N, C-alpha and C positions, 0 to 999 in steps of 0.2 A: 784645354779644349781646342781642337782645330777650328778655326774660324773661316778662313778663306785663302785662296791662292793669290799670291802677290808677285809682282815682277821684281827682278833684282834691283831696279832703281828705287822702288818703294822700300825694299829691305835696307838698302844703303842709307836712305833718308832716316829710317827708324834707328839704325845703328848710330849714325852720327849725331842724332838728337838725344841719344842716351835713353831711348825708350825700349831697349831690348833687355830683358832680365836674364835670358840664357839662349844659347843656340845648341842644336843637336844635329847629328848627321854629318856627312862629309862636306867639305868645302866645295861649293859649286863655282864661285867666282872670287877672283882677287882683283879688286878695282883699285887702280893706281891713280892718285891725285897729283896735286902740285908739289913743288919742292919748297920746303921752308927756307926762307931767305937767311935766317940766322943759323940754323943747324945744318942746312944743306941736305936734309933727309926728306925723301919723297914719302908722302902719306900713302897708306894702303888700307883698304877695308876688305875683310874676308866675309863672304856671305855663305852661310851654311844652308843645308837643305831645309831645316826647320828653325824658325825664329819665333821665340816666345816674347811677347811684349808685356810691359807693365801697365798698370792702370785698368780702366774699364773700357769696354767696347762701346762706342756711342749708341749702338742699337742692341744693347745687351738683352732687352726684352725678347729679341728674336730667338734667344737660346734657352728659353724656358721649356719645361716638359711639354707644354701645349703648342710649341712652335711647329709649324708645318712649312717646309721649304717651298719656294715658288715652283710652280709646275711649269715645266717646259718640255717640248717634244724631245729635245736632245737628251735631257735627263731621264725622261720616261722611256725612251727607246733603249737607253743604256740599262735602266732598271730591269727591263723586260728582255734584255739581251738581243734586241732586234728580231725577236720572234713574234710572229702573229700568235696571240694567245687564244685563237680559235682553231686555226688549221695546224699550228705548230711548226710552220716553215720559217726559215730565216730569210730576211730580205734586206736589200740596201735601204738606207733611210728614205730615199725619194719614193720608194714603193710602200712606205708605211704611213699610217695615220693614227690619230688619237681617237679611240672609241670610248664612248660613255656607256658603261655597263647598264646603268639605269639611264635611259636617254633623257636629255634635258627637256624634251617635249612631254615627258611623263613625270617631271619634277626632279630629275636627277641633277647633280651639281658637277661642276668642273673641278673636282678634287682628286688627290692622289688615290683615295680609296674607291673612287668611282670610274677611273679611267685605266685603260689597258692599251697596249700596242696591238694594232690590227693591220693586216695587209688591206689594201684598198678594196680588193675583191670581197673579202669577208665583211669589211665594214659596210660596203654597199649592199651586200646580201642581208645583213642584220638590219640595216636601215634604222628606223625609229622604234625598234622593238627591243625588249630585253632578250638576253640569250635564250631563256626558256621559251618565250613567244616565237622566236625565230628558229627553234629547234637546234640551237648550237650550244656546245659545251665549252665553258671557260676552262682553260688548262691550268691556270694558276690564280691565286687570290691576290688582287692588287693590295699594296701596302704603302704606307707613308714612310719614306726614308728618314732616319734621324739626321741631325745636322751633320755629324761626321760622315755618314753614308752619302749625304748630298754633296759634301766637299769631294768625296771620292768620285761620285758620278760626274762632277764637273771637271775633274782632272783629265789631262791628256796623257802625258808620259810621267807616271808616278814612280819615283825612285824607291828602291827597296827600303831605305830608312824612313822615308815619308810614309810608305805603305804600312810599315810596322807601327808608326805613331798613330795613323788613322785607325788601323785595325784594333788598337788598344781601346778605342772609343766606340767601337761597334758593339751593339748588344750581343750577348753570348749566343742567342738563338736566331741571329740575323741571317736571312737568306743570302745577303751580300757577303757576310763573313764566310758562310759555307762555300760560296763560289770562289772567293779569294783563297781560302785555305785549300780548296780543291785544285788550285792552279789555273782557274779560268781567268781569262783576260777580259778587259772591257772591250766591247764592240762599238763600232761607229765612231 
């Protein structure tokens, strides 16, 4: 199960501590260490694109079927492809905002299923009303990404072997799976 993105330093630490059960993908780094005084051989650690660890994650309860990843504007805007889900136009992040489909003032909550990306103009026009009350149509239904999808949404430059690994953990009917298989890239 993909858990999180880690830096190469963290990966080297896991490898040297013997906490890696296997590695996949191409070698990204070859880290050279000191020279052994007895053998004269320099130590080297290879870090692959995917590192699987042994043991249990300290927060494994986060990966239950009921888990909902933390909501952030960065991940939300990526989930919605930097599109305003009211007017359908694409905007740079600084022109986007988080809109609550059912406004908080009407009992709505700040959850993945109740928020969409909106341009500031549409968000201001909608104000504290539902889309129906404001006479606006929502272009897509908001959804909660799975943990693997959230890891994807958090990534910046995802290598092909990493993407294959993540994609294997996406639900078969996932909107994000369809985008990836259709060749669409992450925006923002």
